[in-house]
C-alpha positions in Angstrom: 75.8 85.6 40.9 78.0 83.1 42.2 82.0 83.3 41.7 84.7 80.8 42.9 85.6 81.5 46.0 89.4 83.1 46.9 91.2 82.6 50.4 94.4 84.1 51.6 96.2 80.7 52.3 99.0 80.5 49.4 97.6 83.4 47.7 101.1 84.2 45.8 101.2 80.4 44.7 97.2 81.2 43.9 98.7 84.3 41.3 101.3 82.3 40.1 99.2 79.4 39.1 96.7 81.8 37.5 99.7 83.5 35.4 100.6 80.3 34.1 97.3 79.4 33.1 96.6 82.5 30.9 99.9 82.1 29.2 99.1 78.4 28.5 95.7 79.7 27.4 97.0 82.3 25.2 100.5 80.7 24.0 99.8 77.1 24.1 101.6 74.4 23.0 104.4 76.0 25.2 107.3 74.9 27.0 108.4 75.3 30.8 111.5 77.3 29.9 109.1 79.6 27.6 106.7 80.0 30.3 109.5 81.0 32.8 110.6 83.7 30.4 107.3 85.0 29.8 105.9 85.2 33.8 109.4 86.1 35.2 109.3 83.0 37.8 112.3 80.9 37.7 112.4 77.4 36.1 112.0 75.6 39.7 108.8 77.3 40.4 107.4 77.1 36.9 107.9 73.5 37.2 106.3 73.0 40.8 103.4 74.9 39.3 103.3 72.8 36.2 103.8 69.8 38.4 100.3 70.9 40.3 98.4 71.4 37.2 99.5 68.2 35.4 98.4 66.3 38.8 95.3 67.9 38.5 94.7 67.7 34.9 94.3 71.2 33.7 97.3 70.6 31.2 99.0 67.7 29.6 102.2 67.1 27.8 101.7 67.2 24.2 104.8 66.7 22.5 108.3 68.3 21.6 109.6 71.5 20.2 112.8 72.5 19.1 115.2 73.4 22.0 117.1 76.6 21.3 121.2 76.4 21.4 121.1 72.6 22.8 120.2 70.6 19.9 118.0 69.0 22.5 114.1 68.9 22.1 111.6 70.7 24.8 108.4 69.0 25.7 105.3 71.2 24.9 102.4 71.7 27.5 98.9 72.4 26.5 95.8 73.0 28.0 93.6 69.7 28.7 90.1 70.3 27.0 88.7 67.1 29.0 89.4 69.0 32.3 86.0 70.3 32.0 83.2 71.6 30.3 80.9 75.3 30.4 77.3 75.5 29.6 76.6 79.1 28.0 73.1 80.4 27.0 71.5 83.2 25.9 68.0 84.8 26.3 67.0 86.8 23.3 63.9 88.4 22.4 62.7 85.4 20.0 65.4 82.9 20.7 67.3 80.9 22.9 70.6 79.3 22.2 72.5 77.2 24.5 75.8 75.7 23.9 78.4 73.4 25.6 82.3 74.2 25.1 85.4 72.3 26.7 88.0 73.4 28.7 89.6 75.1 25.5 86.8 76.8 24.5 85.8 74.6 21.7 82.0 74.1 21.2 80.8 70.6 20.9 77.2 70.9 21.1 74.9 73.5 20.3 71.2 74.3 20.2 68.8 77.4 19.1 65.4 77.5 19.4 62.9 80.2 18.6 61.2 82.1 21.5 57.2 83.1 21.0 57.1 86.6 22.5 54.1 85.6 24.7 55.9 82.4 26.6 56.6 84.5 29.8 59.6 84.3 32.3 58.3 81.0 34.1 58.0 79.2 31.4 61.1 80.6 29.1 63.5 79.8 32.0 62.3 76.2 32.6 62.7 75.7 28.9 66.1 77.2 29.2 66.9 74.6 32.1 65.8 72.0 29.9 68.3 72.8 27.3 70.9 73.1 29.7 70.4 69.9 30.7 70.7 68.6 27.3 73.7 70.3 26.8 75.5 69.3 30.5 74.7 65.6 29.2 76.9 65.9 26.4 79.9 67.6 28.3 79.7 64.9 30.9 80.3 62.7 28.3 83.9 64.4 27.9 84.5 64.9 31.1 83.4 65.0 35.0 83.7 68.5 35.9 81.2 71.2 35.2 82.9 74.4 35.1 79.7 76.8 35.7 76.6 77.9 33.4 76.2 81.3 31.8 73.5 83.1 31.0 73.2 86.3 28.6 70.1 88.6 28.8 69.2 91.7 27.0 68.7 93.9 30.0 70.2 95.3 33.4 71.5 92.8 35.5 72.5 92.8 39.2 76.1 91.8 39.3 75.8 90.0 42.9 72.4 88.3 42.5 72.5 87.8 39.2 68.8 89.3 39.0 67.5 90.5 36.0 66.4 94.1 37.0 65.4 95.4 33.6 64.6 94.1 30.3 62.6 96.3 28.2 62.3 94.2 25.0 61.6 91.2 27.1 59.2 92.7 29.1 60.7 91.1 32.1 61.6 93.1 35.5 63.3 92.0 38.9 63.5 88.6 37.6 65.7 86.3 39.7 67.1 84.4 37.1 70.4 82.9 39.0 68.2 81.9 42.0 65.8 79.9 39.3 68.6 78.2 37.8 70.3 77.1 41.0 67.5 74.8 41.8 68.7 72.8 38.8 72.3 73.3 38.8 75.2 73.1 41.8 77.6 74.8 39.8 78.9 78.5 39.7 76.4 80.4 37.6 77.0 83.6 35.8 74.1 85.9 34.4 75.0 89.2 32.6 74.2 91.6 29.9 74.3 90.0 26.2 76.2 92.9 24.8 78.8 93.1 27.8 79.2 89.2 27.6 79.7 89.4 23.5 82.6 92.0 24.2 84.3 90.1 26.5 83.9 87.2 24.2 85.3 88.9 21.0 87.9 90.1 23.2 89.0 87.1 24.7 89.1 84.9 21.5 87.4 87.1 18.8 87.8 90.0 16.7 88.9 92.1 19.6 91.7 89.9 20.8 94.8 91.5 21.5 93.0 95.3 22.0 92.9 97.1 25.1 90.4 99.9 24.1 87.3 98.2 22.2 83.9 99.5 22.0 81.3 96.5 21.0 77.8 97.0 19.5 75.1 94.5 19.2 72.3 95.6 16.9 69.2 93.4 16.8 65.7 93.6 18.2 67.5 96.2 20.9 70.8 97.9 20.9 73.4 96.9 23.4 76.5 98.0 23.9 79.9 96.7 25.6 83.1 98.6 26.7 86.7 97.5 27.1 89.0 99.7 28.9 92.6 99.1 29.6 92.3 95.2 28.6 89.4 95.0 31.3 85.2 95.3 30.7 84.0 98.7 32.2 80.8 97.9 34.2 80.2 101.3 35.7 79.5 102.1 39.4 76.2 100.0 39.5 77.2 97.3 36.9 75.4 99.1 34.2 77.5 100.7 31.9 77.5 100.9 27.8 73.6 100.8 27.6 74.4 103.1 24.8 71.3 101.9 22.9 69.2 104.2 25.4 71.3 107.2 24.5 68.9 110.0 23.2 69.2 111.0 19.7 66.0 112.8 18.7 63.5 114.0 21.8 60.8 113.9 19.5 61.6 110.7 18.3 59.9 107.4 18.3 58.9 105.9 21.7 61.3 103.4 23.2 60.5 100.4 25.2 62.4 101.6 27.9 60.0 104.6 28.1 61.9 107.1 26.7 61.8 108.9 23.6 64.2 108.7 20.4 66.8 106.2 22.1 69.5 105.4 19.5 68.1 102.0 19.7 64.7 103.1 18.0 66.8 104.2 14.8 69.6 101.5 14.4 67.6 98.3 15.7 66.0 95.2 13.3 62.6 97.0 13.8 63.5 100.6 12.8 65.4 98.9 9.7 61.6 96.9 9.1 59.5 100.2 10.1 61.4 101.9 7.2 60.7 99.2 4.9 57.3 99.1 5.4 56.6 102.8 5.3 58.1 103.2 1.9 55.9 100.1 0.8 52.6 102.2 2.6 53.9 105.0 0.8 53.6 103.1 -2.8 57.0 102.7 -3.5 57.6 99.4 -5.8 59.8 96.5 -4.5 60.4 92.6 -4.2 59.2 92.6 -1.0 56.1 94.2 -1.1 55.0 90.5 -1.7 56.1 89.4 1.4 54.9 92.5 3.5 51.7 92.4 2.2 50.9 88.8 2.7 53.1 87.5 5.5 54.5 90.8 7.5 55.2 88.4 10.2 58.1 86.8 7.9 60.1 90.1 7.1 63.7 89.6 8.1 67.3 91.2 7.7 68.0 88.1 5.2 65.3 88.8 3.1 66.0 92.8 3.4 69.8 91.9 2.4 68.7 90.1 -0.6 66.4 92.6 -1.9 69.3 95.0 -1.7 71.7 92.6 -3.6 69.2 92.7 -6.2 69.4 96.3 -6.4 66.2 97.1 -4.6 65.5 100.8 -3.8 63.2 100.3 -1.0 65.9 97.8 0.5 68.8 99.7 -0.3 67.3 103.2 1.2 66.4 101.7 4.2 69.9 100.1 5.2 71.1 103.3 4.2 69.3 105.2 6.9 70.1 102.5 9.3 73.6 102.7 8.5 73.7 106.6 8.9 71.9 106.5 12.3 74.5 104.0 13.5 77.8 106.5 11.6 76.2 109.1 13.9 76.0 107.4 17.0 79.5 105.8 16.8 81.4 108.8 15.5 80.0 110.3 18.9 81.3 107.6 20.8 84.3 107.1 19.1 85.0 111.4 19.8 84.4 110.7 23.6 86.1 107.1 24.1 89.1 106.8 21.4 88.9 103.1 21.0 91.0 101.3 19.1 88.5 99.0 18.0 84.8 98.9 16.9 82.9 95.6 16.7 79.8 95.7 15.2 77.8 92.5 16.1 74.0 91.1 16.3 71.7 90.6 14.0 71.9 93.5 11.7 75.5 92.6 11.2 74.2 90.2 8.5 73.7 93.3 6.6 77.4 94.6 7.4 77.9 94.7 3.3 75.6 97.7 3.0 75.8 99.2 6.6 79.6 99.3 6.9 80.4 101.6 4.0 77.7 104.1 5.0 79.3 103.9 9.1 82.5 104.6 7.6 81.3 107.6 5.6 79.6 108.8 9.1 82.5 108.1 11.0 84.9 110.2 8.4 82.4 113.4 8.1 81.9 113.6 12.1 84.8 111.7 14.3 87.8 114.2 15.1 90.5 113.3 12.6 93.0 111.6 14.8 90.2 109.8 16.5 88.9 108.2 13.4 92.9 107.4 12.2 93.1 105.2 15.7 90.1 103.8 15.0 89.0 100.3 13.1 85.4 98.8 12.7 84.9 95.4 12.3 82.3 92.8 12.2 82.0 90.3 15.1 83.9 86.9 14.9 81.1 85.0 16.5 78.1 87.2 14.9 75.2 85.9 16.7 77.3 83.4 18.9 79.3 86.6 20.4 77.3 86.6 23.6 77.3 82.8 24.5 81.3 82.3 23.8 81.3 85.2 26.2 80.0 83.5 28.6 82.4 80.7 28.1 85.0 83.5 28.6 83.3 84.6 31.6 83.6 81.0 33.3 87.0 80.7 31.6 88.4 83.9 33.1 86.9 82.8 36.8 88.9 79.3 36.7 92.3 80.5 35.3 91.8 83.5 38.0 91.5 80.7 40.7 92.6 77.3 39.2 93.4 76.2 42.9 90.0 76.4 43.8 88.6 75.5 40.7 90.6 71.8 41.5 88.7 72.0 44.6 
């Protein structure tokens, strides 16, 4: 994994620049006076830093606001969307998503393609690079500064090399993702776990914005997680923390792709939901889903199950309830251990949130300690299926905001 290099020269000025940039991102449009108040820096220092940012086009003046007490209008500053662009992507089990975003995190291009299960690592990464080049071509029409590339993958990542160590649901192991992409892109490249990036994206500018203790769960083909503690992503000693999907919930349970039995993922994933539906139909239970499963089982989808549930279909409602209960049991345990202020639920299964959330809430009430339950909210991810790619945007912006002097070059 690449990052923007940090030198010792002018460290204090660099830190002050980073502070200014963070406040601009969170509060713009904003005046120099207000920036001085928020940062604690004197007006002369703020003016000097802003002049540097204006000169390098990170910010621009966007108008005037009302002055306090004097009746004079103050000049307002905002981030410059044309300062640079970011290409962020996600490799899912059955899809690739790529977006291009400007410097203010506005998505200016997006494409998602289905991913055949047997495509393989080499062809998948070649296709990813092709889509990224399409995205970069769009971004370069708005800005000549390519700030970086991010890749979200459902597996364990070596945080130093950007190598995918193990992705059981992809069937990949020891894949040097960052190294391969460097053959196509001469920009900083970040590779990270999809749920970890989703947690960052939701905290940076999504449903978890403003929360410092956040548990993020992404349920789809597998179950991924991310954890924000005291405002920062918790990565663990080796960078592999928050693999909640591989907590053992039933030692005699279903075989998991990781090799273990009874992982939480086997109870609360998309495949678990499909298995419950298919087992009910095989037992002869009537359902509007029977025709789909009997004639085109590969087309069974979460959306189809949700639509059947809305029609009062017992098979769909029962399957969703069982998955919701299993989610609630695990979430209650994590809430008791971690006491987060917020639980964000994302991934493909969040499409069924109208049926899952009430059941999860019941289990949380039944199993979580009263005091922990009182301080925890459960919400749906703001970005839904795009939470991971938005997290990739946040990852690159964090690098730039932390060291704008280096990003200027």
